[in-house]
Wavefront OBJ file of the C-alpha trace (Angstrom):
o trace
v 2.708 26.160 -59.651
v 1.977 22.678 -58.423
v 3.604 19.877 -60.382
v 2.206 16.396 -60.025
v 4.052 13.219 -60.765
v 2.484 9.851 -61.445
v 3.418 7.238 -58.872
v 3.908 3.513 -59.309
v 0.755 1.399 -59.371
v 1.458 -0.819 -56.372
v -1.422 -3.257 -56.974
v -0.512 -3.822 -60.638
v 3.176 -4.146 -59.751
v 2.514 -6.768 -57.067
v 0.056 -8.614 -59.318
v 2.606 -8.933 -62.128
v 5.729 -9.474 -60.038
v 7.767 -12.641 -60.558
v 7.379 -13.364 -56.813
v 3.639 -12.674 -56.884
v 1.740 -13.864 -53.801
v -0.723 -16.716 -54.288
v -3.653 -14.337 -53.710
v -3.616 -10.621 -54.510
v -6.510 -8.532 -53.222
v -7.211 -4.954 -54.211
v -9.582 -2.382 -52.783
v -11.507 0.274 -54.695
v -13.541 3.188 -53.409
v -15.729 4.303 -56.297
v -17.856 7.426 -56.636
v -19.706 6.256 -59.761
v -20.170 3.228 -62.009
v -19.173 0.887 -59.197
v -19.595 -2.399 -61.078
v -18.008 -1.336 -64.356
v -15.093 0.415 -62.663
v -14.452 -2.455 -60.253
v -14.505 -5.107 -63.005
v -12.142 -2.978 -65.124
v -9.738 -2.560 -62.198
v -9.824 -6.292 -61.459
v -8.802 -6.995 -65.050
v -6.383 -4.115 -65.596
v -4.547 -4.454 -62.294
v -4.251 -8.243 -62.570
v -5.337 -8.985 -59.012
v -7.366 -12.040 -58.009
v -10.011 -10.300 -55.955
v -11.173 -6.717 -55.723
v -13.303 -5.424 -52.849
v -15.204 -2.314 -53.866
v -17.595 0.072 -52.233
v -19.566 3.129 -53.261
v -18.227 6.275 -51.623
v -20.352 8.718 -53.613
v -21.891 11.551 -51.606
v -19.328 11.034 -48.840
v -20.586 7.582 -47.895
v -18.251 5.310 -45.913
v -15.562 7.806 -44.915
v -15.932 8.483 -41.212
v -18.686 5.898 -40.830
v -18.489 2.715 -38.770
v -20.026 0.437 -41.390
v -19.849 -0.255 -45.104
v -21.377 -2.392 -47.830
v -18.819 -4.162 -50.019
v -18.905 -6.161 -53.215
v -16.247 -8.801 -53.805
v -15.296 -9.108 -57.483
v -13.415 -12.163 -58.775
v -12.898 -13.798 -62.168
v -15.819 -16.093 -61.259
v -18.256 -13.235 -60.607
v -19.286 -10.974 -57.794
v -20.626 -11.348 -54.284
v -22.503 -8.542 -52.541
v -21.936 -8.335 -48.821
v -24.561 -6.808 -46.546
v -23.865 -3.573 -44.747
v -21.528 -4.570 -41.908
v -19.307 -2.841 -39.425
v -15.825 -2.366 -40.773
v -14.607 -4.840 -38.155
v -17.165 -7.461 -39.281
v -16.163 -6.815 -42.907
v -12.532 -7.487 -41.993
v -13.527 -10.729 -40.248
v -15.565 -11.792 -43.302
v -12.620 -11.063 -45.608
v -10.293 -13.032 -43.336
v -12.676 -15.988 -43.457
v -12.841 -15.766 -47.280
v -9.043 -15.768 -47.501
v -8.779 -18.748 -45.136
v -11.420 -20.593 -47.174
v -9.545 -19.860 -50.383
v -6.417 -21.555 -49.070
v -8.177 -24.237 -47.035
v -11.590 -25.095 -48.487
v -12.411 -27.329 -45.504
v -14.556 -25.277 -43.121
v -13.025 -24.420 -39.799
v -15.063 -25.494 -36.779
v -16.714 -22.601 -35.013
v -15.125 -22.026 -31.610
v -17.317 -22.729 -28.639
v -17.226 -19.846 -26.239
v -17.499 -21.085 -22.707
v -17.661 -18.883 -19.707
v -16.166 -20.068 -16.496
v -18.298 -19.457 -13.465
v -16.491 -17.568 -10.786
l 1 2 3 4 5 6 7 8 9 10 11 12 13 14 15 16 17 18 19 20 21 22 23 24 25 26 27 28 29 30 31 32 33 34 35 36 37 38 39 40 41 42 43 44 45 46 47 48 49 50 51 52 53 54 55 56 57 58 59 60 61 62 63 64 65 66 67 68 69 70 71 72 73 74 75 76 77 78 79 80 81 82 83 84 85 86 87 88 89 90 91 92 93 94 95 96 97 98 99 100 101 102 103 104 105 106 107 108 109 110 111 112 113 114
């Protein structure tokens, strides 16, 4: 007989903690009802942002790219299908913009001639 035990909800615990970070971001992999489930998790978990993707039919797992939707109290923002690396860069830029709304200058890549 296999006995299962419910574990602590880490996202909800962090979101409601007295030393809560200034920005709490959750992630959700949904197999159905992506929008409804993601909005419910955003509210029920108490996080600021929730990044969700559709993993129905085995999508995303083992693949190099994904399409994400960022849910916030202000609404939602669909991201195009990107590599997982590019998605991480985009999320990092969103976080930086949240804390510093002044745009960062784009670095100029210069190659040195040998």
